[in-house]
C-alpha positions in Angstrom: 0.0 0.0 0.0 1.5 3.3 -1.0 1.8 5.7 1.9 -0.1 8.9 1.5 2.2 12.0 1.3 2.2 14.2 4.4 0.8 17.6 4.0 3.4 20.3 4.4 2.2 23.3 6.4 2.6 26.6 4.7 5.4 28.7 6.2 4.0 31.4 8.5 4.7 35.0 7.6 5.7 37.4 10.4 5.0 40.9 9.2 7.5 42.3 11.7 10.3 39.9 11.0 12.2 42.3 8.8 11.6 45.4 10.9 14.3 47.3 12.6 14.0 47.4 16.5 13.2 51.1 16.3 10.4 50.7 13.9 9.0 47.8 15.8 9.2 49.8 19.0 7.3 52.7 17.4 4.6 50.4 16.1 4.2 49.0 19.6 4.1 52.5 21.0 1.4 53.7 18.6 -0.8 50.8 19.5 -1.2 52.3 23.0 -4.0 54.8 23.0 -2.6 56.5 26.1 0.7 57.1 24.2 -1.1 58.5 21.2 -3.3 60.8 23.2 -0.2 62.0 25.2 1.7 62.6 21.9 -1.3 64.5 20.5 -1.5 66.8 23.5 2.2 67.5 23.5 2.2 68.1 19.7 -0.7 70.6 19.9 0.7 72.6 22.8 4.3 72.6 21.6 3.3 73.2 18.0 1.2 76.2 19.1 4.2 77.5 21.1 6.6 76.9 18.2 4.3 78.9 15.9 5.1 82.0 18.0 8.8 81.7 17.0 7.8 83.5 13.8 7.2 86.6 15.9 10.8 86.6 17.1 11.9 87.1 13.5 9.4 89.8 12.6 7.0 87.5 10.7 3.3 88.5 11.5 1.5 85.7 13.4 -2.0 87.3 13.8 -1.6 87.1 17.6 -2.0 90.0 19.9 1.2 91.2 21.6 1.1 89.3 25.0 2.3 92.4 26.7 -0.3 94.7 25.2 -3.0 95.9 27.6 -6.6 96.5 26.5 -7.5 99.1 29.0 -9.7 102.2 28.3 -7.6 104.6 26.1 -8.5 108.2 25.9 -6.7 111.0 24.0 -7.5 114.7 23.8 -8.1 116.8 20.7 -5.5 119.5 20.1 -6.5 123.1 19.5 -7.6 123.6 15.9 -7.1 119.9 15.0 -9.3 118.3 12.5 -10.7 114.9 13.3 -9.0 113.5 10.2 -5.6 114.6 11.6 -6.5 113.2 15.0 -7.3 109.7 13.7 -4.3 109.7 11.5 -2.1 110.6 14.4 -3.4 107.7 16.6 -3.9 105.1 13.8 -7.7 104.6 14.2 -10.6 105.2 11.9 -13.3 107.8 12.0 -15.9 105.1 12.2 -14.2 103.6 15.3 -14.1 107.0 17.0 -17.8 107.6 16.2 -18.8 104.1 17.5 -16.9 104.5 20.7 -18.0 108.1 21.4 -21.7 108.4 20.7 -22.1 111.3 23.1 -19.6 113.3 21.1 -21.6 112.5 17.9 -24.8 113.6 19.6 -23.2 117.0 20.5 -21.4 117.8 17.3 -23.4 115.8 14.7 -22.1 113.1 12.4 -18.3 112.8 12.8 -16.2 113.1 9.6 -12.6 113.9 8.8 -13.4 117.6 8.4 -15.1 117.8 11.8 -13.5 120.3 14.2 -14.0 119.5 17.9 -13.2 121.7 20.9 -9.7 121.6 22.1 -9.2 119.2 25.0 -12.2 117.0 24.1 -11.4 113.5 25.3 -12.1 110.8 22.8 -12.2 107.1 23.6 -10.0 105.1 21.3 -10.3 101.7 23.0 -12.7 100.2 25.5 -11.7 98.6 28.7 -11.3 94.8 28.1 -9.9 93.8 31.5 -11.0 90.6 33.2 -13.2 89.5 30.3 -14.4 86.0 30.2 -13.6 83.8 27.1 -15.2 85.1 24.0 -14.9 85.1 20.2 -12.6 88.1 20.4 -10.5 86.8 23.3 -10.7 83.0 23.2 -9.2 82.5 26.7 -10.4 85.8 28.1 -8.2 88.6 29.4 -6.4 89.3 32.6 -6.7 92.2 35.1 -4.7 94.5 32.7 -6.6 93.5 29.6 -3.9 91.3 28.1 -5.1 88.5 25.9 -4.7 85.1 27.7 -4.7 83.1 24.4 -1.6 84.9 23.1 0.0 84.7 26.6 -0.6 81.0 26.6 1.1 80.4 23.3 4.0 82.6 24.1 4.4 80.9 27.5 4.4 77.6 25.7 7.3 78.9 23.6 9.2 79.7 26.8 8.5 76.2 28.0 9.8 74.7 24.7 13.1 76.7 24.9 13.6 75.8 28.5 12.9 72.1 28.3 14.9 71.5 25.1 18.0 73.4 26.1 18.1 72.0 29.6 17.6 68.4 28.3 20.4 68.7 25.7 22.8 70.7 27.9 22.1 69.0 31.2 20.8 65.5 30.5 22.6 64.6 27.3 25.8 66.6 27.4 26.7 66.6 31.1 24.5 63.8 32.5 25.0 61.3 29.7 28.6 62.1 29.1 29.8 62.1 32.7 27.6 59.1 33.5 29.1 57.0 30.7 32.6 58.1 31.7 32.1 57.3 35.4 30.6 53.9 34.8 33.1 52.8 32.2 36.3 54.3 33.6 35.5 53.5 37.2 38.4 54.1 39.7 39.3 57.7 40.7 37.4 59.2 37.7 34.2 57.6 38.9 34.9 58.8 42.5 35.5 62.4 41.5 32.4 62.7 39.3 30.1 61.0 41.8 31.4 63.0 44.8 30.9 66.3 42.9 27.4 65.1 42.2 26.9 64.4 45.9 28.1 67.9 46.8 25.7 69.4 44.4 22.8 67.4 45.7 23.6 68.5 49.2 23.3 72.1 48.3 19.8 73.6 49.0 18.7 74.3 45.4 16.1 76.9 46.1 18.4 78.9 48.3 21.1 78.9 45.6 18.6 79.9 42.9 17.5 82.8 45.1 21.1 83.9 45.6 21.9 83.5 41.9 18.8 85.4 40.9 19.5 88.4 43.2 23.3 88.5 42.7 23.7 87.9 39.0 20.5 88.7 37.2 21.3 92.4 36.8 24.8 91.7 35.5 23.4 89.0 33.3 20.9 91.3 31.7 23.6 94.0 31.3 25.8 91.5 29.5 23.0 90.7 27.0 22.2 94.4 26.7 25.8 95.0 25.7 25.5 92.2 23.1 22.4 93.8 21.7 24.1 97.2 21.5 27.0 95.6 19.7 24.7 94.0 17.2 22.7 97.2 16.8 19.4 95.8 18.0 17.4 94.5 21.0 16.7 91.0 20.0 18.0 89.2 23.1 16.4 91.5 25.6 13.0 91.6 23.7 12.9 87.8 23.6 13.8 87.4 27.2 17.0 85.4 26.4 18.7 86.9 29.4 16.2 85.5 31.9 15.9 82.2 30.0 19.6 81.5 29.8 20.2 82.3 33.5 17.5 79.9 34.6 18.8 77.3 32.1 22.3 77.5 33.7 20.8 77.1 37.2 18.6 74.1 36.3 21.4 72.5 34.3 23.8 72.9 37.3 21.4 70.9 39.5 19.8 68.7 36.9 22.7 66.6 35.5 23.4 64.6 38.6 20.4 62.3 38.6 20.9 61.6 34.9 24.6 60.8 35.4 23.8 58.5 38.3 21.2 56.6 36.2 23.5 56.3 33.2 26.4 55.2 35.4 24.3 52.4 36.8 23.3 51.2 33.3 26.9 51.5 32.1 28.2 49.4 35.0 25.8 46.6 34.0 27.0 46.7 30.4 30.8 47.3 30.8 31.5 43.5 31.3 29.3 42.4 28.5 30.8 40.3 25.7 30.6 42.9 23.0 32.4 45.5 25.2 35.1 43.0 26.0 35.4 42.1 22.3 35.8 45.8 21.4 38.5 46.2 24.1 40.3 43.1 22.8 40.7 44.5 19.3 42.1 47.8 20.7 39.1 50.0 20.5 39.7 53.3 22.3 37.6 54.6 25.2 35.7 57.3 23.2 34.8 54.8 20.5 33.5 52.3 23.1 31.5 54.9 24.8 29.9 56.3 21.7 29.6 53.2 19.4 28.9 50.5 21.9 27.8 51.7 25.3 25.6 54.6 24.2 23.3 52.5 21.9 22.9 50.1 24.8 21.5 52.7 27.2 19.8 54.9 24.6 16.3 53.3 25.1 16.5 54.2 28.8 17.6 57.7 27.9 14.4 58.0 25.8 12.4 56.8 28.8 14.0 59.5 30.9 13.4 62.1 28.3 9.7 62.5 29.2 10.5 62.7 32.9 13.1 65.4 32.2 10.8 67.5 30.1 8.0 67.3 32.7 10.4 68.1 35.5 11.9 71.1 33.7 8.5 72.5 32.8 7.3 72.1 36.3 10.4 73.7 37.8 10.2 76.7 35.5 6.6 77.3 36.6 7.4 77.0 40.3 10.5 79.2 40.2 8.8 81.9 38.1 5.8 81.8 40.5 8.2 82.4 43.4 9.7 85.3 41.5 13.2 83.8 40.8 12.5 82.4 37.3 11.4 84.1 34.1 10.9 87.8 34.6 8.3 90.0 32.8 7.7 91.0 30.2 8.7 87.5 28.9 5.5 85.3 29.0 5.6 82.4 31.3 3.0 80.0 32.8 4.4 80.7 36.3 3.9 84.4 35.8 0.3 83.8 34.6 -0.4 81.7 37.7 1.1 84.3 40.0 -1.0 87.1 38.3 -4.2 85.0 38.8 -4.3 86.2 42.5 -6.0 84.4 45.4 -9.2 82.6 46.2 -11.4 85.6 45.8 -10.1 86.3 42.3 -10.5 82.7 41.4 -14.1 82.7 42.5 -14.8 85.8 40.4 -12.6 85.1 37.4 -11.7 81.4 37.3 -10.3 81.6 33.8 -7.3 83.5 35.1 -6.0 80.4 36.9 -7.6 77.6 34.9 -6.0 78.6 31.6 -2.4 78.4 32.7 -3.0 75.7 35.3 -4.8 73.3 33.0 -2.2 73.8 30.3 0.7 73.1 32.6 -1.2 70.1 34.0 -1.7 68.7 30.5 1.9 69.1 29.6 3.2 67.4 32.7 0.6 64.7 32.7 1.1 64.0 29.0 4.9 63.6 29.4 4.4 61.3 32.4 1.9 59.1 30.5 4.2 59.0 27.5 7.1 58.0 29.7 5.1 55.1 31.1 4.1 53.9 27.7 7.7 54.1 26.4 8.9 52.2 29.4 6.4 49.4 28.7 7.8 49.2 25.2 11.4 49.3 26.1 11.2 47.1 29.3 10.6 43.5 28.2 8.8 42.8 31.6 6.4 45.6 30.8 5.3 44.3 27.4 
């Protein structure tokens, strides 16, 4: 009897078999709804803040100047001045003046460019828009001086973007990552020196140092950037608040690199005896090459996990320090300054939007970064998958 041929199972096809680890990790990350929502929130807020960078280079954004007040504005008529000359001098239209000053129109008749008013007549050029609730004209309302909260929120987001990115790259990547890799791989006296310096920094009361730095160096720091602006023939650095931002960046970087260095050192110690590191050493690879080409890729996923925590921490620190008066200084927009200007409980009861707008925005930023960090940790950590 001829045996029946066995059926051969068709080979299974794994759609992710040829994917790179990074693409596979991104695919796993985007399957998590929490991560997608967190990325969406961060993209919207940071994208809105990035849009205001156009203003720094003189490109119109359609946003109101965050420092411009919308209080009642009155100006007098000069002796013998025609209404046409008056509106041209103040940059308004006759129709606007007629609409804002009905009592003047009732007294002198229909207002036109050829109308001559009595000298000293006060004309309203702008109505009081202080403490207005959200409306179609002011989406997030206005504060006690009539400043538009929507434009303040976007410009404050720009400050947060600059702070988080610079502190991350300068503190976490440059100092924290570099010194952590060096300490973990070199060990010996180099490790001891780096870690002991970190211990001394952590033992210093950070808030006290920031107060001292703010009071002792802020004026000199601003004078230095003023001299740079004068040398360049402009006022770009002062107008954009670069002096306040860089001083706070230096202070946060000084205290922020230690935790990253400790974490990177611990990961490096667990990898320095791995076979691929020993193989690289056996063929004569130098220390910089081993750190950059072999150890760095091994701890890069954990750096990405820490990125979200760093961004959330820097954003929160900037808000707290500015709220206490030792961070970003006016007129530079900041969420901390917006929260400080919101006032106390009575103001919150009467005008809740003053505190809710910056408070909710900051809460979304910090919460989104923390959720994103948890999702990335689930993807990177095999035990969390």
